[in-house]
C-alpha positions as CSV (number, residue, x, y, z in Angstrom):
1,M,28.2,-18.5,45.6
2,A,28.3,-18.1,41.8
3,T,27.6,-14.6,40.5
4,L,24.8,-13.9,38.0
5,V,25.9,-13.1,34.5
6,Q,23.3,-11.1,32.6
7,K,22.2,-12.7,29.3
8,T,22.7,-10.6,26.2
9,R,20.1,-12.2,23.9
10,Y,16.7,-13.6,24.7
11,T,14.1,-15.7,22.9
12,V,10.6,-14.4,22.4
13,E,9.2,-16.7,25.2
14,E,11.9,-15.4,27.7
15,A,11.2,-11.8,26.8
16,L,7.4,-12.1,27.2
17,K,7.9,-13.8,30.5
18,L,10.1,-10.9,31.7
19,I,7.5,-8.4,30.5
20,E,4.7,-10.1,32.4
21,E,6.8,-10.0,35.7
22,D,7.3,-6.2,35.3
23,N,3.9,-4.9,36.2
24,D,4.9,-1.2,35.9
25,A,5.8,-1.3,32.2
26,T,3.4,-0.1,29.6
27,V,4.0,-2.5,26.7
28,C,2.4,-3.1,23.4
29,V,3.6,-6.4,21.9
30,H,3.4,-6.8,18.1
31,D,4.4,-10.0,16.5
32,S,6.3,-9.3,13.3
33,S,6.7,-11.5,10.3
34,S,10.4,-12.0,11.0
35,E,11.7,-14.1,13.9
36,D,14.9,-11.9,13.9
37,E,12.9,-8.8,14.7
38,D,11.3,-10.6,17.7
39,L,14.7,-11.0,19.5
40,L,15.1,-8.4,22.2
41,H,18.6,-7.3,23.2
42,P,19.8,-5.6,26.4
43,A,20.1,-1.8,26.2
44,N,23.8,-1.9,26.7
45,S,26.5,-4.5,27.0
46,D,27.4,-3.6,30.6
47,T,27.7,-6.8,32.7
48,S,26.5,-5.2,35.8
49,S,23.7,-7.1,37.5
50,T,21.8,-4.0,38.7
51,P,18.9,-3.5,36.4
52,P,17.0,-0.2,35.8
53,S,13.9,0.3,37.8
54,S,11.4,0.2,34.9
55,P,12.6,-0.9,31.4
56,T,10.4,0.3,28.5
57,F,9.8,-1.2,25.1
58,Q,8.6,0.1,21.7
59,P,6.5,-1.9,19.3
60,L,8.2,-3.8,16.5
61,S,6.9,-2.9,13.1
62,P,8.1,-3.2,9.5
63,K,7.5,0.6,9.2
64,A,9.8,1.3,12.2
65,S,12.8,3.6,11.7
66,S,16.2,2.2,11.1
67,T,17.5,3.2,14.6
68,P,18.4,0.2,16.8
69,L,15.7,-0.9,19.2
70,P,16.3,-0.4,22.9
71,R,17.4,-3.5,24.7
72,P,15.6,-4.4,27.9
73,T,17.4,-5.3,31.1
74,P,15.5,-8.0,33.0
75,Q,15.1,-8.5,36.7
76,P,17.8,-10.9,37.9
77,L,16.6,-14.3,39.1
78,S,18.0,-15.6,42.4
79,P,20.1,-18.6,41.7
80,S,20.3,-21.6,43.9
81,P,23.4,-21.6,46.2
82,S,24.3,-25.1,45.1
83,T,23.8,-24.5,41.4
84,P,26.4,-22.3,39.7
85,T,25.4,-20.1,36.8
86,T,26.7,-21.1,33.4
87,V,28.4,-18.3,31.5
88,R,27.5,-18.6,27.7
89,K,29.3,-16.6,25.0
90,R,27.4,-14.0,23.0
91,G,25.8,-15.4,19.8
92,R,23.0,-17.5,18.7
93,P,21.1,-19.6,21.3
94,P,22.1,-23.2,21.3
95,G,20.2,-25.3,18.8
96,T,19.2,-22.5,16.5
97,S,20.2,-22.1,12.9
98,P,21.5,-18.9,11.2
99,P,18.8,-16.6,9.7
100,S,17.7,-17.7,6.3
101,K,18.0,-15.5,3.1
102,K,14.3,-14.7,3.4
103,R,14.7,-13.5,7.0
104,R,17.6,-11.2,6.0
105,Q,15.6,-9.7,3.2
106,N,12.7,-9.1,5.5
107,A,15.1,-7.4,8.0
108,K,16.5,-5.2,5.2
109,R,13.0,-3.9,4.5
110,L,13.3,-1.7,7.6
111,F,15.9,0.4,5.7
112,A,14.1,0.7,2.3
113,P,13.8,4.3,1.1
114,S,10.5,6.0,1.2
115,E,8.7,7.2,-1.9
116,G,10.1,10.7,-1.7
117,E,13.8,9.6,-1.6
118,D,16.1,9.3,-4.6
119,R,16.1,6.0,-6.4
120,W,17.3,4.6,-9.7
121,R,14.8,5.1,-12.5
122,N,14.4,3.3,-15.8
123,R,14.3,4.6,-19.3
124,E,10.5,4.9,-19.4
125,E,10.5,7.5,-16.7
126,E,10.8,11.0,-18.0
127,D,13.7,13.3,-17.0
128,I,13.9,17.1,-17.0
129,T,16.1,19.1,-19.4
130,P,18.9,20.7,-17.4
131,H,19.9,24.3,-17.8
132,V,23.3,24.6,-19.6
133,P,25.2,28.0,-19.5
134,S,25.3,29.8,-22.8
135,F,28.5,29.6,-24.8
136,M,30.2,32.9,-24.5
137,P,34.0,32.5,-25.1
138,V,36.4,35.4,-24.5
139,R,37.6,35.3,-28.1
140,T,36.2,33.8,-31.4
141,P,36.9,30.1,-31.4
142,G,39.7,29.1,-33.8
143,P,43.1,30.6,-34.7
144,N,43.7,33.9,-32.9
145,I,46.0,35.3,-35.6
146,D,45.6,37.4,-38.7
147,T,43.7,35.1,-41.1
148,S,44.2,37.3,-44.1
149,K,48.0,36.8,-44.0
150,N,49.7,34.0,-46.0
151,W,51.1,31.8,-43.3
152,S,53.9,29.4,-44.3
153,P,54.8,26.3,-42.1
154,L,57.9,28.1,-40.8
155,S,56.0,31.3,-39.9
156,L,53.4,29.2,-37.9
157,F,56.3,27.4,-36.2
158,H,57.8,30.7,-35.2
159,L,54.7,31.5,-33.2
160,Y,55.8,28.8,-30.7
161,F,59.6,28.9,-31.2
162,S,60.0,32.7,-31.3
163,T,63.2,34.6,-32.0
164,K,63.5,35.3,-28.3
165,V,63.2,31.6,-27.4
166,V,65.8,30.6,-30.0
167,K,68.3,33.2,-28.9
168,T,67.9,32.1,-25.2
169,I,68.6,28.5,-26.2
170,I,71.6,29.5,-28.3
171,N,73.1,31.6,-25.5
172,N,72.6,28.9,-22.8
173,T,74.0,26.2,-25.1
174,N,77.2,28.3,-25.8
175,A,77.6,29.0,-22.1
176,N,77.2,25.2,-21.3
177,A,79.8,24.3,-23.9
178,A,82.2,26.9,-22.5
179,R,81.8,25.5,-19.0
180,K,82.5,22.0,-20.2
181,K,85.7,23.0,-22.0
182,A,86.8,25.0,-18.9
183,G,86.2,21.8,-16.9
184,G,88.8,19.9,-19.0
185,M,86.5,18.1,-21.5
186,A,88.2,17.8,-24.9
187,F,85.9,18.3,-27.8
188,K,85.8,20.5,-30.8
189,W,83.4,23.4,-30.4
190,E,82.5,26.5,-32.2
191,D,79.9,29.0,-30.9
192,L,76.4,28.0,-31.9
193,T,74.8,30.5,-34.4
194,V,71.3,30.9,-35.7
195,K,72.3,29.2,-38.9
196,D,73.7,26.1,-37.1
197,F,70.6,25.9,-34.8
198,Y,68.1,25.9,-37.6
199,I,70.1,23.3,-39.5
200,F,70.2,21.3,-36.3
201,L,66.4,21.6,-36.0
202,S,65.9,20.5,-39.6
203,I,68.0,17.4,-39.0
204,I,65.9,16.5,-36.0
205,L,62.8,17.0,-38.1
206,F,64.2,14.8,-40.8
207,M,64.9,12.0,-38.3
208,G,61.2,11.9,-37.4
209,L,60.3,11.5,-41.0
210,V,63.0,8.9,-41.9
211,P,63.8,6.6,-39.0
212,V,67.0,4.5,-39.1
213,P,68.4,2.0,-36.6
214,Q,71.2,4.2,-35.3
215,R,71.7,8.0,-35.4
216,S,75.1,7.6,-37.0
217,D,73.5,5.9,-40.0
218,Y,72.3,9.3,-41.2
219,W,75.9,10.2,-42.1
220,R,76.9,6.9,-43.6
221,A,78.1,7.1,-47.2
222,R,77.3,3.5,-48.1
223,W,74.0,2.0,-49.3
224,P,71.3,2.0,-48.1
225,Y,72.0,4.9,-45.8
226,N,73.8,7.2,-48.3
227,F,71.5,10.2,-47.6
228,P,72.7,13.5,-49.2
229,F,71.1,15.3,-46.2
230,P,72.2,15.8,-43.5
231,R,75.7,14.8,-44.6
232,K,76.1,17.8,-46.9
233,S,74.6,20.4,-44.4
234,M,76.3,19.5,-41.1
235,T,79.0,17.0,-40.1
236,R,78.1,14.3,-37.6
237,D,80.7,15.6,-35.1
238,R,79.2,19.1,-35.2
239,F,75.6,17.7,-34.7
240,E,76.7,15.5,-31.8
241,A,78.6,18.5,-30.2
242,I,75.4,20.6,-30.4
243,M,73.3,17.8,-29.0
244,W,75.8,17.2,-26.2
245,S,76.0,20.8,-25.2
246,L,72.3,21.7,-25.7
247,H,71.0,23.5,-22.6
248,L,67.7,25.3,-22.1
249,S,68.1,27.2,-18.8
250,N,70.5,29.8,-17.5
251,L,73.5,28.3,-15.7
252,K,73.6,30.8,-12.9
253,E,69.9,30.2,-12.2
254,D,70.5,26.4,-12.2
255,E,73.3,26.9,-9.5
256,E,71.0,29.0,-7.4
257,N,68.3,26.4,-7.6
258,E,70.6,23.6,-6.7
259,R,71.4,25.4,-3.4
260,K,67.7,25.1,-2.6
261,K,67.6,21.3,-3.0
262,H,65.7,19.5,-0.2
263,T,63.8,22.7,0.6
264,P,60.3,23.7,-0.4
265,D,61.7,26.4,-2.7
266,Y,63.5,23.9,-4.9
267,D,62.2,23.8,-8.5
268,R,62.4,20.4,-10.1
269,L,61.6,21.8,-13.6
270,Q,64.1,24.6,-13.5
271,K,66.1,23.2,-16.4
272,I,63.2,23.3,-18.8
273,K,61.5,26.4,-17.4
274,P,62.4,29.0,-20.1
275,L,61.1,27.0,-23.0
276,Y,58.4,25.3,-20.9
277,T,56.7,28.6,-19.9
278,D,57.0,30.1,-23.4
279,I,55.4,27.1,-25.1
280,I,52.4,27.1,-22.7
281,H,51.9,30.8,-23.2
282,A,52.1,30.4,-27.0
283,C,49.6,27.5,-27.0
284,R,47.1,29.5,-25.1
285,S,47.6,32.8,-27.0
286,F,47.2,31.7,-30.7
287,F,44.1,29.5,-30.6
288,Q,40.7,29.7,-28.8
289,P,39.2,26.2,-28.2
290,Y,35.7,25.4,-29.5
291,Q,32.9,24.6,-27.1
292,H,33.9,21.0,-26.3
293,I,37.2,20.4,-24.5
294,S,38.7,17.4,-22.6
295,I,41.3,16.8,-20.0
296,D,43.5,13.7,-19.8
297,E,47.0,12.4,-19.0
298,R,49.8,12.2,-21.5
299,M,52.9,10.0,-21.0
300,V,56.3,11.0,-22.5
301,A,58.4,7.8,-22.6
302,T,61.7,7.7,-20.6
303,K,63.8,5.1,-18.8
304,A,65.7,7.7,-16.8
305,R,66.0,7.1,-13.0
306,I,64.4,10.3,-11.8
307,S,61.8,11.0,-9.2
308,I,59.3,12.6,-11.5
309,K,58.9,9.5,-13.6
310,Q,55.5,8.0,-13.3
311,Y,53.7,4.7,-14.1
312,I,50.2,4.3,-15.5
313,K,49.3,0.7,-16.3
314,N,46.4,1.4,-18.7
315,K,48.5,3.7,-21.0
316,P,50.3,2.5,-24.1
317,I,53.4,4.2,-22.7
318,K,53.4,2.9,-19.1
319,W,56.7,4.5,-17.8
320,G,57.5,8.1,-18.4
321,Y,56.9,11.7,-17.5
322,K,53.2,12.5,-16.9
323,L,51.7,15.6,-18.3
324,F,48.1,16.8,-17.6
325,V,46.7,18.2,-20.8
326,L,43.7,20.2,-21.8
327,A,43.0,19.8,-25.5
328,D,40.3,20.9,-27.9
329,S,38.0,17.9,-28.6
330,L,37.3,18.8,-32.3
331,T,40.9,19.5,-33.5
332,G,43.2,17.9,-30.9
333,Y,45.0,21.2,-30.3
334,T,47.1,21.1,-27.1
335,W,45.8,24.3,-25.4
336,N,47.2,24.0,-21.9
337,F,49.3,21.5,-20.0
338,F,51.7,21.1,-17.0
339,V,54.2,18.5,-16.0
340,Y,53.3,16.4,-12.9
341,T,56.3,16.3,-10.5
342,G,54.8,14.1,-7.7
343,K,52.7,14.4,-4.6
344,S,55.3,16.3,-2.6
345,A,55.3,19.2,-5.0
346,S,51.5,19.5,-5.0
347,T,50.1,21.8,-2.4
348,S,46.5,22.3,-3.5
349,T,45.3,18.7,-3.5
350,A,44.6,18.3,0.2
351,S,41.0,19.4,0.2
352,H,39.5,17.8,-2.9
353,G,42.2,15.6,-4.4
354,L,44.6,15.7,-7.3
355,G,41.9,15.3,-10.0
356,Y,39.9,18.3,-8.7
357,S,43.0,20.6,-8.5
358,T,44.3,19.5,-11.9
359,V,41.0,20.5,-13.6
360,M,40.9,23.9,-11.8
361,D,44.6,24.6,-12.7
362,L,44.1,23.7,-16.4
363,M,41.1,25.9,-16.9
364,P,41.9,29.6,-16.5
365,L,38.3,30.8,-17.0
366,G,39.5,34.3,-17.6
367,L,41.1,33.1,-20.9
368,L,38.4,30.6,-21.8
369,G,35.1,32.3,-20.9
370,R,31.7,30.7,-20.0
371,G,29.6,28.0,-21.5
372,Y,32.3,25.4,-22.2
373,K,31.6,21.7,-22.0
374,L,34.3,19.7,-20.3
375,Y,34.8,15.9,-20.6
376,T,36.9,13.9,-18.1
377,D,37.5,10.3,-17.2
378,N,36.9,8.7,-13.8
379,F,40.3,10.0,-12.4
380,Y,38.9,13.6,-12.3
381,T,35.1,13.3,-12.1
382,S,33.4,13.9,-8.8
383,A,30.1,15.5,-7.8
384,T,32.0,18.3,-6.0
385,L,34.0,19.1,-9.2
386,L,30.9,19.2,-11.4
387,N,28.9,21.4,-9.0
388,D,31.8,23.9,-8.6
389,L,32.3,24.1,-12.4
390,L,28.6,24.7,-12.9
391,E,28.8,27.6,-10.5
392,L,31.6,29.0,-12.7
393,N,29.3,28.6,-15.8
394,T,31.0,25.5,-17.1
395,A,29.2,22.3,-17.8
396,A,30.9,18.9,-17.5
397,C,30.5,15.2,-18.1
398,G,32.6,12.3,-17.1
399,T,32.8,8.7,-16.2
400,L,32.6,7.9,-12.5
401,R,33.7,5.0,-10.4
402,K,30.9,3.0,-8.8
403,N,32.8,2.8,-5.5
404,H,33.3,6.6,-5.5
405,V,32.1,8.4,-2.4
406,D,29.8,10.6,-4.5
407,F,28.2,7.8,-6.4
408,P,24.7,7.1,-5.2
409,Q,24.0,3.7,-3.6
410,S,20.3,3.0,-3.7
411,K,17.7,0.3,-4.6
412,N,16.3,-0.6,-8.1
413,D,19.8,-0.9,-9.5
414,L,20.7,-2.7,-12.8
415,P,20.3,-6.4,-12.4
416,K,23.3,-8.7,-12.7
417,N,21.9,-10.3,-15.9
418,A,21.1,-7.0,-17.5
419,Q,20.8,-7.0,-21.3
420,R,22.8,-4.7,-23.6
421,G,21.2,-1.3,-23.7
422,D,19.6,-1.5,-20.2
423,M,20.0,1.7,-18.2
424,R,19.2,3.3,-14.8
425,W,19.4,7.0,-14.0
426,M,19.1,9.2,-11.0
427,R,19.0,13.0,-10.7
428,S,20.2,15.0,-7.7
429,G,19.7,18.7,-8.5
430,Q,21.7,19.5,-11.6
431,L,23.7,16.2,-11.4
432,L,22.6,13.3,-13.5
433,F,23.9,9.8,-12.7
434,V,23.5,7.2,-15.4
435,K,24.3,3.4,-15.4
436,W,24.3,1.8,-18.8
437,M,25.0,-1.8,-19.8
438,D,27.3,-2.3,-22.9
439,T,29.7,-5.2,-22.9
440,R,30.1,-4.2,-19.2
441,E,28.4,-1.7,-16.9
442,V,29.3,2.0,-17.5
443,A,28.6,4.7,-14.9
444,I,28.7,8.4,-15.9
445,C,27.8,11.8,-14.3
446,S,26.8,14.9,-16.1
447,T,25.5,18.4,-15.8
448,I,24.8,18.7,-19.5
449,H,22.4,16.0,-20.5
450,K,19.0,14.6,-19.7
451,A,18.7,10.9,-19.1
452,D,17.6,9.6,-22.4
453,S,16.2,11.0,-25.7
454,G,15.9,7.8,-27.7
455,Q,19.3,7.6,-29.4
456,T,20.7,4.3,-30.5
457,V,24.1,2.8,-31.3
458,K,25.0,-0.2,-33.4
459,R,26.4,-3.2,-31.6
460,K,27.1,-6.8,-32.6
461,V,24.9,-9.1,-30.6
462,K,25.0,-12.9,-30.6
463,E,21.4,-14.4,-30.9
464,D,20.7,-18.0,-31.6
465,G,24.4,-18.7,-32.1
466,L,24.7,-16.0,-34.8
467,W,26.3,-12.6,-34.6
468,Q,23.9,-9.8,-35.7
469,T,24.2,-6.0,-35.8
470,K,21.5,-4.4,-33.8
471,D,20.5,-0.9,-32.8
472,I,21.0,-0.6,-29.0
473,P,19.5,2.3,-27.0
474,V,22.1,4.5,-25.5
475,P,21.9,7.6,-23.2
476,D,22.8,11.0,-24.6
477,S,25.6,11.4,-22.1
478,I,27.4,8.2,-23.4
479,V,27.1,9.4,-27.0
480,D,28.6,12.8,-26.3
481,Y,31.3,11.4,-24.0
482,N,32.5,9.0,-26.7
483,A,32.5,11.8,-29.3
484,N,34.3,14.5,-27.3
485,M,36.6,12.8,-24.7
486,G,39.3,11.9,-27.3
487,G,40.9,15.3,-27.7
488,V,44.1,14.4,-25.9
489,D,44.2,11.0,-27.5
490,L,43.9,12.7,-30.9
491,S,46.8,15.0,-30.0
492,D,48.9,12.1,-28.9
493,A,48.2,10.2,-32.1
494,L,49.3,13.2,-34.2
495,I,52.5,13.6,-32.2
496,G,53.2,9.9,-32.5
497,Y,53.1,9.6,-36.3
498,Y,56.4,11.5,-36.9
499,T,57.7,12.1,-33.4
500,V,61.2,13.6,-33.1
501,H,61.7,11.9,-29.7
502,H,65.0,10.1,-29.3
503,K,66.9,8.5,-26.4
504,T,69.0,10.8,-24.4
505,K,70.9,10.8,-21.1
506,K,69.6,14.2,-20.0
507,W,66.0,14.3,-18.8
508,Y,65.5,17.9,-19.9
509,K,66.4,17.0,-23.5
510,T,63.5,14.6,-23.6
511,F,61.2,17.6,-22.8
512,F,63.0,19.6,-25.6
513,Y,62.0,16.9,-28.1
514,H,58.4,16.8,-26.8
515,F,58.0,20.6,-26.8
516,L,59.3,20.6,-30.4
517,D,56.6,18.0,-31.2
518,I,53.9,20.1,-29.6
519,A,55.0,23.2,-31.6
520,I,55.0,21.3,-34.9
521,V,51.6,19.6,-34.4
522,N,49.9,22.8,-33.1
523,S,51.3,24.7,-36.1
524,F,49.9,22.0,-38.4
525,L,46.5,22.3,-36.8
526,L,46.6,26.0,-37.2
527,H,47.3,25.5,-40.9
528,K,44.2,23.3,-41.2
529,E,42.0,25.8,-39.4
530,L,43.3,28.6,-41.6
531,F,42.5,26.6,-44.7
532,K,38.9,26.2,-43.6
533,Q,38.5,29.9,-42.9
534,R,40.3,31.3,-46.0
535,Q,38.9,29.0,-48.7
536,D,41.8,29.7,-51.0
537,P,40.8,28.7,-54.6
538,T,44.3,27.9,-55.5
539,Q,44.5,25.2,-52.8
540,T,42.0,22.4,-53.0
541,K,42.9,20.8,-49.6
542,P,45.2,21.5,-46.7
543,L,48.6,19.9,-46.4
544,T,48.9,16.5,-44.7
545,Q,51.1,16.4,-41.6
546,K,53.8,14.6,-43.5
547,V,54.0,17.2,-46.3
548,F,53.7,20.0,-43.7
549,R,56.8,18.6,-41.9
550,E,58.7,18.2,-45.1
551,Q,58.0,21.8,-46.1
552,L,58.9,23.0,-42.6
553,G,62.3,21.3,-42.7
554,K,63.0,22.8,-46.2
555,E,62.1,26.3,-45.0
556,M,64.3,25.9,-42.0
557,L,67.3,25.2,-44.2
558,D,66.4,28.2,-46.4
559,F,66.1,30.4,-43.3
560,A,69.5,29.1,-42.0
561,E,71.2,30.1,-45.3
562,A,69.4,33.5,-45.3
563,S,70.4,34.2,-41.7
564,A,74.0,33.4,-42.5
565,A,74.0,35.7,-45.5
566,S,72.4,38.4,-43.4
567,A,75.1,38.0,-40.7
568,D,77.8,38.2,-43.4
569,S,76.4,41.4,-44.9
570,T,76.0,42.9,-41.4
571,S,79.6,42.2,-40.6
572,S,80.8,43.6,-43.9
573,A,78.8,46.8,-43.4
574,A,80.3,47.1,-39.9
575,S,83.8,46.6,-41.2
576,A,83.4,49.2,-44.0
577,T,82.0,51.7,-41.5
578,S,85.0,51.2,-39.2
579,T,87.5,51.6,-42.0
580,S,85.9,54.8,-43.1
581,S,86.0,56.1,-39.5
582,A,89.7,55.3,-39.2
583,A,90.5,57.1,-42.4
584,N,88.8,60.2,-41.2
585,N,90.4,60.0,-37.8
586,P,94.0,58.7,-37.9
587,M,94.3,58.8,-34.1
588,S,91.5,56.4,-33.6
589,P,92.2,53.1,-31.7
590,T,94.1,50.7,-33.9
591,K,95.0,47.1,-34.1
592,C,98.1,45.5,-35.7
593,V,97.8,43.0,-38.5
594,P,100.5,41.3,-40.6
595,A,101.7,43.5,-43.5
596,V,104.8,44.5,-45.5
597,F,105.4,47.9,-44.0
598,C,103.9,50.1,-41.2
599,F,103.0,53.5,-42.5
600,I,101.5,54.9,-39.3
601,H,103.1,53.5,-36.2
602,T,106.3,51.8,-35.3
603,C,105.5,48.2,-34.1
604,L,106.7,47.1,-30.7
605,S,108.4,44.0,-32.1
606,P,111.5,44.8,-34.1
607,K,111.4,41.5,-36.0
608,L,108.0,42.0,-37.6
609,K,106.6,44.8,-39.7
610,M,102.9,45.3,-39.0
611,L,100.2,47.4,-40.4
612,C,98.1,49.3,-37.9
613,S,94.6,49.5,-39.4
614,A,91.5,50.8,-37.7
615,L,88.9,48.1,-37.0
């Protein structure tokens, strides 16, 4: 005897017949406009043939909730012993066609939002003006130095490359050269001095202003490379020896860090740490950003095979070291940054992601204050970030990916054939979501702006086969984003004009070049801001970056000569003091030097007559 297999889908006629046979059920049958809604389904997919005692049904209505309708379990029919039951797979009944587009649209009406729910609104609907925190920075925006003082390019540069930093680099470079010579490497080396180091820096600065095919061309005596500088200031062998031995970190600390390799305590940036930390501290100390700031990535080009090298396909420099940078939107001043070393080194990204943690790490609100307006791209922007920043009295605006989990998905969206200037907006508390059609659809999220105030932007539009310039309506958030998001890009452009970056085999020397670029550009921007505040009648306009770098290189050479003269006078004074002490105290410690006759002591060597003079 064949077993009864329960059907999993019924037509309207079969369902009504089953209802009529069940006299105990209280049923209200409502015929809807969609045939799909009239199909009744079993309450579960269990293939057991034992039905419940009294199945119940609910009326079908277009206003019903979006929860699935209960599926009835019919009374089994007694099959004939000679006729086996045919088992049919789940799906559409035989002979029926798939639901039409109109049927699917009618079925979707069950899930349409009610009048009180959020929806996309058009430009004609009025938006509220959000509350933006008052701008109250910790310090006065602009240069945080004595503006009454006459600052030269070199004095501004010394704010970032201080005497302490220079001495540290000189000592570590001398120690590295001594280690190499002790290891058996044969090269000519004299201890690096302050004079040599500043001549070395001026040559690097000159290389950024006057590029040539090869570095050795700067020392060629033949045309067209017969430059007087740097050939007359430093030999090529001496420059290459300094470049080869250049070292930023302490050797003993490097050895201790190498022992921690493959452990959580290992520091990938140990070899740049002394200069790295000092540059960041100086950038934040000597300038206070204006109200609008931006955060973006910066790529430092390299071909080194190292784990911290990154790839960003939409950047002009696709392969390199990635830095997350906070810059002032008005001036392009690099205020804060850090080097990204990879996911394994990031411990604070598990809860909200890398973009969220990057913004929070770059914004020490104790140094900034309240009321700042931050602009970010879609890598960082999220509803969680903007809400948390607003609680910290910081407003934000940024582009947002349409497939982001925080982006609202609702009806009344932009049509596929939307015209330039069309927009939709939605507000959820303090968050404003905007969609605007330019050459393509742009989505943005903001806690600063209202939806629209009637601003326009000029765009070229093709009408009747002719290109015309028209005024296109644009949301306020788009206008401010385009005006203030380019702070990091402006800084990158200023660095790229006369960059001192060169190829090198050591990864930490690439960062030395980049930190030198940051120091020079930030010094130049301080010079421009000081010119605005001082209004010196003798100077009609600030220096250009090219002229600023030229003067900085010349002042470095003058400083090198002055430091050498100061060192010579100091050593002469020390020698005179020691000689005077020896004359007053004949029994003081002495040292033998070649002479004609020894007046004080008898030399140990009978073959030489030495003079014992106090030194």
